PDB file of N, CA, C and O in Angstrom:
ATOM      1  N   MET A   1     165.500 128.999  33.812  1.00  0.00           N
ATOM      2  CA  MET A   1     164.720 127.952  33.190  1.00  0.00           C
ATOM      3  C   MET A   1     163.288 128.438  32.985  1.00  0.00           C
ATOM      4  O   MET A   1     162.684 129.049  33.867  1.00  0.00           O
ATOM      5  N   ASP A   2     162.776 128.154  31.819  1.00  0.00           N
ATOM      6  CA  ASP A   2     161.393 128.496  31.519  1.00  0.00           C
ATOM      7  C   ASP A   2     160.556 127.230  31.513  1.00  0.00           C
ATOM      8  O   ASP A   2     160.528 126.491  30.529  1.00  0.00           O
ATOM      9  N   TYR A   3     159.880 126.992  32.618  1.00  0.00           N
ATOM     10  CA  TYR A   3     159.016 125.841  32.713  1.00  0.00           C
ATOM     11  C   TYR A   3     157.776 126.055  31.859  1.00  0.00           C
ATOM     12  O   TYR A   3     157.286 127.176  31.723  1.00  0.00           O
ATOM     13  N   GLU A   4     157.282 124.976  31.292  1.00  0.00           N
ATOM     14  CA  GLU A   4     156.040 125.002  30.535  1.00  0.00           C
ATOM     15  C   GLU A   4     155.027 124.155  31.287  1.00  0.00           C
ATOM     16  O   GLU A   4     155.393 123.254  32.042  1.00  0.00           O
ATOM     17  N   PHE A   5     153.779 124.444  31.080  1.00  0.00           N
ATOM     18  CA  PHE A   5     152.717 123.614  31.632  1.00  0.00           C
ATOM     19  C   PHE A   5     151.789 123.266  30.483  1.00  0.00           C
ATOM     20  O   PHE A   5     150.872 124.015  30.143  1.00  0.00           O
ATOM     21  N   ARG A   6     152.056 122.100  29.890  1.00  0.00           N
ATOM     22  CA  ARG A   6     151.226 121.696  28.764  1.00  0.00           C
ATOM     23  C   ARG A   6     150.037 120.887  29.261  1.00  0.00           C
ATOM     24  O   ARG A   6     149.932 120.596  30.453  1.00  0.00           O
ATOM     25  N   ASN A   7     149.164 120.533  28.368  1.00  0.00           N
ATOM     26  CA  ASN A   7     147.983 119.768  28.724  1.00  0.00           C
ATOM     27  C   ASN A   7     148.420 118.462  29.393  1.00  0.00           C
ATOM     28  O   ASN A   7     149.097 117.648  28.765  1.00  0.00           O
ATOM     29  N   SER A   8     148.046 118.255  30.646  1.00  0.00           N
ATOM     30  CA  SER A   8     148.514 117.072  31.387  1.00  0.00           C
ATOM     31  C   SER A   8     147.976 115.778  30.775  1.00  0.00           C
ATOM     32  O   SER A   8     148.654 114.752  30.813  1.00  0.00           O
ATOM     33  N   GLN A   9     146.772 115.815  30.215  1.00  0.00           N
ATOM     34  CA  GLN A   9     146.222 114.621  29.569  1.00  0.00           C
ATOM     35  C   GLN A   9     147.105 114.189  28.400  1.00  0.00           C
ATOM     36  O   GLN A   9     147.365 112.999  28.221  1.00  0.00           O
ATOM     37  N   GLU A  10     147.565 115.153  27.607  1.00  0.00           N
ATOM     38  CA  GLU A  10     148.461 114.849  26.488  1.00  0.00           C
ATOM     39  C   GLU A  10     149.788 114.301  26.996  1.00  0.00           C
ATOM     40  O   GLU A  10     150.351 113.388  26.391  1.00  0.00           O
ATOM     41  N   ALA A  11     150.288 114.841  28.087  1.00  0.00           N
ATOM     42  CA  ALA A  11     151.550 114.364  28.658  1.00  0.00           C
ATOM     43  C   ALA A  11     151.416 112.908  29.117  1.00  0.00           C
ATOM     44  O   ALA A  11     152.293 112.086  28.849  1.00  0.00           O
ATOM     45  N   PHE A  12     150.317 112.592  29.809  1.00  0.00           N
ATOM     46  CA  PHE A  12     150.103 111.216  30.258  1.00  0.00           C
ATOM     47  C   PHE A  12     149.893 110.266  29.078  1.00  0.00           C
ATOM     48  O   PHE A  12     150.410 109.149  29.087  1.00  0.00           O
ATOM     49  N   GLU A  13     149.143 110.696  28.068  1.00  0.00           N
ATOM     50  CA  GLU A  13     148.922 109.848  26.896  1.00  0.00           C
ATOM     51  C   GLU A  13     150.237 109.551  26.188  1.00  0.00           C
ATOM     52  O   GLU A  13     150.461 108.423  25.749  1.00  0.00           O
ATOM     53  N   ASN A  14     151.109 110.552  26.071  1.00  0.00           N
ATOM     54  CA  ASN A  14     152.413 110.346  25.467  1.00  0.00           C
ATOM     55  C   ASN A  14     153.223 109.319  26.263  1.00  0.00           C
ATOM     56  O   ASN A  14     153.824 108.412  25.686  1.00  0.00           O
ATOM     57  N   ALA A  15     153.235 109.467  27.583  1.00  0.00           N
ATOM     58  CA  ALA A  15     153.992 108.532  28.430  1.00  0.00           C
ATOM     59  C   ALA A  15     153.428 107.114  28.325  1.00  0.00           C
ATOM     60  O   ALA A  15     154.190 106.147  28.296  1.00  0.00           O
ATOM     61  N   LEU A  16     152.114 106.984  28.267  1.00  0.00           N
ATOM     62  CA  LEU A  16     151.495 105.660  28.098  1.00  0.00           C
ATOM     63  C   LEU A  16     151.864 105.064  26.743  1.00  0.00           C
ATOM     64  O   LEU A  16     152.206 103.885  26.658  1.00  0.00           O
ATOM     65  N   ASN A  17     151.796 105.866  25.688  1.00  0.00           N
ATOM     66  CA  ASN A  17     152.127 105.384  24.341  1.00  0.00           C
ATOM     67  C   ASN A  17     153.580 104.954  24.222  1.00  0.00           C
ATOM     68  O   ASN A  17     153.896 104.045  23.454  1.00  0.00           O
ATOM     69  N   LEU A  18     154.460 105.594  24.967  1.00  0.00           N
ATOM     70  CA  LEU A  18     155.882 105.240  24.943  1.00  0.00           C
ATOM     71  C   LEU A  18     156.222 104.088  25.889  1.00  0.00           C
ATOM     72  O   LEU A  18     157.370 103.645  25.937  1.00  0.00           O
ATOM     73  N   GLY A  19     155.234 103.600  26.639  1.00  0.00           N
ATOM     74  CA  GLY A  19     155.466 102.482  27.541  1.00  0.00           C
ATOM     75  C   GLY A  19     156.101 102.863  28.866  1.00  0.00           C
ATOM     76  O   GLY A  19     156.568 101.989  29.596  1.00  0.00           O
ATOM     77  N   LYS A  20     156.130 104.157  29.194  1.00  0.00           N
ATOM     78  CA  LYS A  20     156.698 104.585  30.477  1.00  0.00           C
ATOM     79  C   LYS A  20     155.752 104.294  31.633  1.00  0.00           C
ATOM     80  O   LYS A  20     156.193 104.046  32.755  1.00  0.00           O
ATOM     81  N   PHE A  21     154.460 104.323  31.359  1.00  0.00           N
ATOM     82  CA  PHE A  21     153.424 104.009  32.336  1.00  0.00           C
ATOM     83  C   PHE A  21     152.525 102.922  31.775  1.00  0.00           C
ATOM     84  O   PHE A  21     152.532 102.641  30.577  1.00  0.00           O
ATOM     85  N   THR A  22     151.757 102.322  32.660  1.00  0.00           N
ATOM     86  CA  THR A  22     150.748 101.347  32.260  1.00  0.00           C
ATOM     87  C   THR A  22     149.432 101.723  32.924  1.00  0.00           C
ATOM     88  O   THR A  22     149.416 102.387  33.960  1.00  0.00           O
ATOM     89  N   ASP A  23     148.333 101.296  32.322  1.00  0.00           N
ATOM     90  CA  ASP A  23     147.029 101.574  32.928  1.00  0.00           C
ATOM     91  C   ASP A  23     146.529 100.398  33.762  1.00  0.00           C
ATOM     92  O   ASP A  23     145.373 100.378  34.185  1.00  0.00           O
ATOM     93  N   ASP A  24     147.396  99.426  33.994  1.00  0.00           N
ATOM     94  CA  ASP A  24     147.068  98.250  34.810  1.00  0.00           C
ATOM     95  C   ASP A  24     147.478  98.520  36.257  1.00  0.00           C
ATOM     96  O   ASP A  24     148.664  98.655  36.557  1.00  0.00           O
ATOM     97  N   SER A  25     146.506  98.595  37.139  1.00  0.00           N
ATOM     98  CA  SER A  25     146.786  98.933  38.542  1.00  0.00           C
ATOM     99  C   SER A  25     147.628  97.884  39.259  1.00  0.00           C
ATOM    100  O   SER A  25     148.113  98.141  40.361  1.00  0.00           O
ATOM    101  N   GLU A  26     147.811  96.719  38.667  1.00  0.00           N
ATOM    102  CA  GLU A  26     148.631  95.656  39.266  1.00  0.00           C
ATOM    103  C   GLU A  26     150.124  95.839  38.974  1.00  0.00           C
ATOM    104  O   GLU A  26     150.948  95.078  39.481  1.00  0.00           O
ATOM    105  N   ASP A  27     150.474  96.828  38.171  1.00  0.00           N
ATOM    106  CA  ASP A  27     151.867  97.014  37.756  1.00  0.00           C
ATOM    107  C   ASP A  27     152.701  97.876  38.696  1.00  0.00           C
ATOM    108  O   ASP A  27     153.770  98.353  38.317  1.00  0.00           O
ATOM    109  N   GLY A  28     152.229  98.072  39.889  1.00  0.00           N
ATOM    110  CA  GLY A  28     153.017  98.766  40.907  1.00  0.00           C
ATOM    111  C   GLY A  28     153.444 100.159  40.522  1.00  0.00           C
ATOM    112  O   GLY A  28     152.612 101.002  40.187  1.00  0.00           O
ATOM    113  N   ARG A  29     154.751 100.406  40.570  1.00  0.00           N
ATOM    114  CA  ARG A  29     155.300 101.749  40.382  1.00  0.00           C
ATOM    115  C   ARG A  29     155.000 102.321  39.004  1.00  0.00           C
ATOM    116  O   ARG A  29     154.920 103.541  38.863  1.00  0.00           O
ATOM    117  N   GLN A  30     154.831 101.491  37.986  1.00  0.00           N
ATOM    118  CA  GLN A  30     154.591 101.991  36.634  1.00  0.00           C
ATOM    119  C   GLN A  30     153.119 102.313  36.363  1.00  0.00           C
ATOM    120  O   GLN A  30     152.784 102.802  35.284  1.00  0.00           O
ATOM    121  N   TYR A  31     152.254 102.048  37.316  1.00  0.00           N
ATOM    122  CA  TYR A  31     150.834 102.347  37.142  1.00  0.00           C
ATOM    123  C   TYR A  31     150.629 103.851  37.053  1.00  0.00           C
ATOM    124  O   TYR A  31     151.063 104.601  37.928  1.00  0.00           O
ATOM    125  N   VAL A  32     149.970 104.279  35.999  1.00  0.00           N
ATOM    126  CA  VAL A  32     149.796 105.704  35.719  1.00  0.00           C
ATOM    127  C   VAL A  32     149.086 106.444  36.854  1.00  0.00           C
ATOM    128  O   VAL A  32     149.318 107.636  37.054  1.00  0.00           O
ATOM    129  N   GLY A  33     148.231 105.755  37.588  1.00  0.00           N
ATOM    130  CA  GLY A  33     147.497 106.377  38.682  1.00  0.00           C
ATOM    131  C   GLY A  33     148.364 106.769  39.864  1.00  0.00           C
ATOM    132  O   GLY A  33     147.893 107.455  40.771  1.00  0.00           O
ATOM    133  N   GLY A  34     149.623 106.348  39.872  1.00  0.00           N
ATOM    134  CA  GLY A  34     150.530 106.681  40.958  1.00  0.00           C
ATOM    135  C   GLY A  34     151.428 107.869  40.659  1.00  0.00           C
ATOM    136  O   GLY A  34     152.399 108.110  41.376  1.00  0.00           O
ATOM    137  N   TRP A  35     151.111 108.618  39.601  1.00  0.00           N
ATOM    138  CA  TRP A  35     151.985 109.702  39.170  1.00  0.00           C
ATOM    139  C   TRP A  35     151.234 111.010  39.022  1.00  0.00           C
ATOM    140  O   TRP A  35     150.038 111.024  38.734  1.00  0.00           O
ATOM    141  N   MET A  36     151.947 112.110  39.221  1.00  0.00           N
ATOM    142  CA  MET A  36     151.421 113.454  39.011  1.00  0.00           C
ATOM    143  C   MET A  36     152.263 114.133  37.936  1.00  0.00           C
ATOM    144  O   MET A  36     153.491 114.060  37.958  1.00  0.00           O
ATOM    145  N   TYR A  37     151.594 114.791  37.003  1.00  0.00           N
ATOM    146  CA  TYR A  37     152.316 115.624  36.038  1.00  0.00           C
ATOM    147  C   TYR A  37     152.727 116.894  36.780  1.00  0.00           C
ATOM    148  O   TYR A  37     151.907 117.517  37.456  1.00  0.00           O
ATOM    149  N   MET A  38     153.992 117.273  36.652  1.00  0.00           N
ATOM    150  CA  MET A  38     154.487 118.449  37.362  1.00  0.00           C
ATOM    151  C   MET A  38     154.701 119.644  36.419  1.00  0.00           C
ATOM    152  O   MET A  38     154.167 120.727  36.657  1.00  0.00           O
ATOM    153  N   TYR A  39     155.483 119.441  35.350  1.00  0.00           N
ATOM    154  CA  TYR A  39     155.788 120.513  34.411  1.00  0.00           C
ATOM    155  C   TYR A  39     156.521 119.923  33.224  1.00  0.00           C
ATOM    156  O   TYR A  39     156.812 118.727  33.194  1.00  0.00           O
ATOM    157  N   SER A  40     156.820 120.770  32.238  1.00  0.00           N
ATOM    158  CA  SER A  40     157.607 120.370  31.068  1.00  0.00           C
ATOM    159  C   SER A  40     158.744 121.369  30.897  1.00  0.00           C
ATOM    160  O   SER A  40     158.619 122.542  31.246  1.00  0.00           O
ATOM    161  N   LEU A  41     159.847 120.882  30.356  1.00  0.00           N
ATOM    162  CA  LEU A  41     161.014 121.715  30.120  1.00  0.00           C
ATOM    163  C   LEU A  41     161.821 121.098  28.987  1.00  0.00           C
ATOM    164  O   LEU A  41     162.184 119.924  29.051  1.00  0.00           O
ATOM    165  N   ALA A  42     162.099 121.873  27.962  1.00  0.00           N
ATOM    166  CA  ALA A  42     162.936 121.424  26.841  1.00  0.00           C
ATOM    167  C   ALA A  42     162.443 120.105  26.240  1.00  0.00           C
ATOM    168  O   ALA A  42     163.207 119.147  26.117  1.00  0.00           O
ATOM    169  N   ASN A  43     161.174 120.065  25.871  1.00  0.00           N
ATOM    170  CA  ASN A  43     160.554 118.886  25.255  1.00  0.00           C
ATOM    171  C   ASN A  43     160.628 117.640  26.135  1.00  0.00           C
ATOM    172  O   ASN A  43     160.715 116.520  25.631  1.00  0.00           O
ATOM    173  N   THR A  44     160.595 117.839  27.435  1.00  0.00           N
ATOM    174  CA  THR A  44     160.589 116.748  28.401  1.00  0.00           C
ATOM    175  C   THR A  44     159.516 117.016  29.443  1.00  0.00           C
ATOM    176  O   THR A  44     159.455 118.097  30.030  1.00  0.00           O
ATOM    177  N   ASP A  45     158.666 116.009  29.665  1.00  0.00           N
ATOM    178  CA  ASP A  45     157.653 116.097  30.711  1.00  0.00           C
ATOM    179  C   ASP A  45     158.222 115.513  31.996  1.00  0.00           C
ATOM    180  O   ASP A  45     158.945 114.518  31.966  1.00  0.00           O
ATOM    181  N   TYR A  46     157.897 116.129  33.116  1.00  0.00           N
ATOM    182  CA  TYR A  46     158.352 115.676  34.426  1.00  0.00           C
ATOM    183  C   TYR A  46     157.148 115.211  35.236  1.00  0.00           C
ATOM    184  O   TYR A  46     156.178 115.947  35.421  1.00  0.00           O
ATOM    185  N   PHE A  47     157.233 113.977  35.712  1.00  0.00           N
ATOM    186  CA  PHE A  47     156.190 113.386  36.529  1.00  0.00           C
ATOM    187  C   PHE A  47     156.781 113.026  37.884  1.00  0.00           C
ATOM    188  O   PHE A  47     157.950 112.651  37.976  1.00  0.00           O
ATOM    189  N   LYS A  48     155.970 113.139  38.942  1.00  0.00           N
ATOM    190  CA  LYS A  48     156.434 112.782  40.285  1.00  0.00           C
ATOM    191  C   LYS A  48     155.552 111.675  40.834  1.00  0.00           C
ATOM    192  O   LYS A  48     154.326 111.750  40.763  1.00  0.00           O
ATOM    193  N   ASN A  49     156.188 110.643  41.386  1.00  0.00           N
ATOM    194  CA  ASN A  49     155.470 109.519  41.981  1.00  0.00           C
ATOM    195  C   ASN A  49     154.845 109.952  43.302  1.00  0.00           C
ATOM    196  O   ASN A  49     155.497 110.604  44.118  1.00  0.00           O
ATOM    197  N   ILE A  50     153.581 109.590  43.511  1.00  0.00           N
ATOM    198  CA  ILE A  50     152.879 110.049  44.708  1.00  0.00           C
ATOM    199  C   ILE A  50     153.324 109.331  45.978  1.00  0.00           C
ATOM    200  O   ILE A  50     153.062 109.807  47.082  1.00  0.00           O
ATOM    201  N   ASN A  51     153.989 108.196  45.831  1.00  0.00           N
ATOM    202  CA  ASN A  51     154.423 107.442  47.010  1.00  0.00           C
ATOM    203  C   ASN A  51     155.858 107.744  47.423  1.00  0.00           C
ATOM    204  O   ASN A  51     156.122 108.051  48.586  1.00  0.00           O
ATOM    205  N   ASP A  52     156.781 107.656  46.474  1.00  0.00           N
ATOM    206  CA  ASP A  52     158.192 107.838  46.846  1.00  0.00           C
ATOM    207  C   ASP A  52     158.750 109.213  46.458  1.00  0.00           C
ATOM    208  O   ASP A  52     159.905 109.521  46.754  1.00  0.00           O
ATOM    209  N   ARG A  53     157.929 110.040  45.794  1.00  0.00           N
ATOM    210  CA  ARG A  53     158.292 111.410  45.413  1.00  0.00           C
ATOM    211  C   ARG A  53     159.452 111.496  44.422  1.00  0.00           C
ATOM    212  O   ARG A  53     160.014 112.574  44.229  1.00  0.00           O
ATOM    213  N   LYS A  54     159.821 110.378  43.791  1.00  0.00           N
ATOM    214  CA  LYS A  54     160.881 110.408  42.784  1.00  0.00           C
ATOM    215  C   LYS A  54     160.289 110.828  41.444  1.00  0.00           C
ATOM    216  O   LYS A  54     159.116 110.594  41.155  1.00  0.00           O
ATOM    217  N   TYR A  55     161.138 111.455  40.640  1.00  0.00           N
ATOM    218  CA  TYR A  55     160.712 111.963  39.346  1.00  0.00           C
ATOM    219  C   TYR A  55     161.004 110.979  38.227  1.00  0.00           C
ATOM    220  O   TYR A  55     161.925 110.167  38.310  1.00  0.00           O
ATOM    221  N   LEU A  56     160.196 111.072  37.179  1.00  0.00           N
ATOM    222  CA  LEU A  56     160.403 110.328  35.935  1.00  0.00           C
ATOM    223  C   LEU A  56     160.278 111.343  34.810  1.00  0.00           C
ATOM    224  O   LEU A  56     159.353 112.155  34.804  1.00  0.00           O
ATOM    225  N   THR A  57     161.196 111.301  33.867  1.00  0.00           N
ATOM    226  CA  THR A  57     161.133 112.216  32.733  1.00  0.00           C
ATOM    227  C   THR A  57     160.746 111.446  31.477  1.00  0.00           C
ATOM    228  O   THR A  57     161.152 110.300  31.285  1.00  0.00           O
ATOM    229  N   VAL A  58     159.959 112.091  30.630  1.00  0.00           N
ATOM    230  CA  VAL A  58     159.503 111.492  29.377  1.00  0.00           C
ATOM    231  C   VAL A  58     159.624 112.554  28.289  1.00  0.00           C
ATOM    232  O   VAL A  58     159.055 113.641  28.398  1.00  0.00           O
ATOM    233  N   GLU A  59     160.368 112.226  27.246  1.00  0.00           N
ATOM    234  CA  GLU A  59     160.526 113.169  26.139  1.00  0.00           C
ATOM    235  C   GLU A  59     159.285 113.180  25.265  1.00  0.00           C
ATOM    236  O   GLU A  59     158.576 112.180  25.153  1.00  0.00           O
ATOM    237  N   TYR A  60     159.037 114.313  24.655  1.00  0.00           N
ATOM    238  CA  TYR A  60     157.957 114.423  23.681  1.00  0.00           C
ATOM    239  C   TYR A  60     158.415 115.313  22.537  1.00  0.00           C
ATOM    240  O   TYR A  60     159.321 116.132  22.686  1.00  0.00           O
ATOM    241  N   LYS A  61     157.775 115.135  21.406  1.00  0.00           N
ATOM    242  CA  LYS A  61     158.081 115.956  20.245  1.00  0.00           C
ATOM    243  C   LYS A  61     157.023 117.038  20.129  1.00  0.00           C
ATOM    244  O   LYS A  61     155.824 116.757  20.116  1.00  0.00           O
ATOM    245  N   SER A  62     157.474 118.261  20.046  1.00  0.00           N
ATOM    246  CA  SER A  62     156.512 119.347  19.859  1.00  0.00           C
ATOM    247  C   SER A  62     156.259 119.486  18.360  1.00  0.00           C
ATOM    248  O   SER A  62     157.157 119.317  17.535  1.00  0.00           O
ATOM    249  N   ILE A  63     155.039 119.792  18.047  1.00  0.00           N
ATOM    250  CA  ILE A  63     154.631 119.937  16.662  1.00  0.00           C
ATOM    251  C   ILE A  63     154.498 121.420  16.372  1.00  0.00           C
ATOM    252  O   ILE A  63     153.714 122.125  17.008  1.00  0.00           O
ATOM    253  N   SER A  64     155.275 121.885  15.401  1.00  0.00           N
ATOM    254  CA  SER A  64     155.158 123.289  15.025  1.00  0.00           C
ATOM    255  C   SER A  64     154.267 123.393  13.787  1.00  0.00           C
ATOM    256  O   SER A  64     154.428 122.649  12.820  1.00  0.00           O
ATOM    257  N   ILE A  65     153.357 124.304  13.842  1.00  0.00           N
ATOM    258  CA  ILE A  65     152.413 124.505  12.743  1.00  0.00           C
ATOM    259  C   ILE A  65     152.909 125.684  11.912  1.00  0.00           C
ATOM    260  O   ILE A  65     153.039 126.795  12.425  1.00  0.00           O
ATOM    261  N   PRO A  66     153.188 125.443  10.620  1.00  0.00           N
ATOM    262  CA  PRO A  66     153.658 126.553   9.777  1.00  0.00           C
ATOM    263  C   PRO A  66     152.582 127.624   9.644  1.00  0.00           C
ATOM    264  O   PRO A  66     151.389 127.324   9.593  1.00  0.00           O
ATOM    265  N   ARG A  67     153.019 128.860   9.589  1.00  0.00           N
ATOM    266  CA  ARG A  67     152.069 129.982   9.431  1.00  0.00           C
ATOM    267  C   ARG A  67     152.109 130.542   8.038  1.00  0.00           C
ATOM    268  O   ARG A  67     151.380 131.484   7.729  1.00  0.00           O
TER     269      ARG A  67
END
């Protein structure tokens, strides 16, 4: 497996835009502040919860720039 490490800010913004996380601290487990970006693999970002150590995966689309 070839793990990627993309910009974590972009990974979190993607997850927020897709509704996987929320920026409201009252939302418990879905609060973005309770997660760590770990790595990316096959157009999927992997996040780990800081409390229960369970993972959440979020797909993203990579943009290829023609040369």
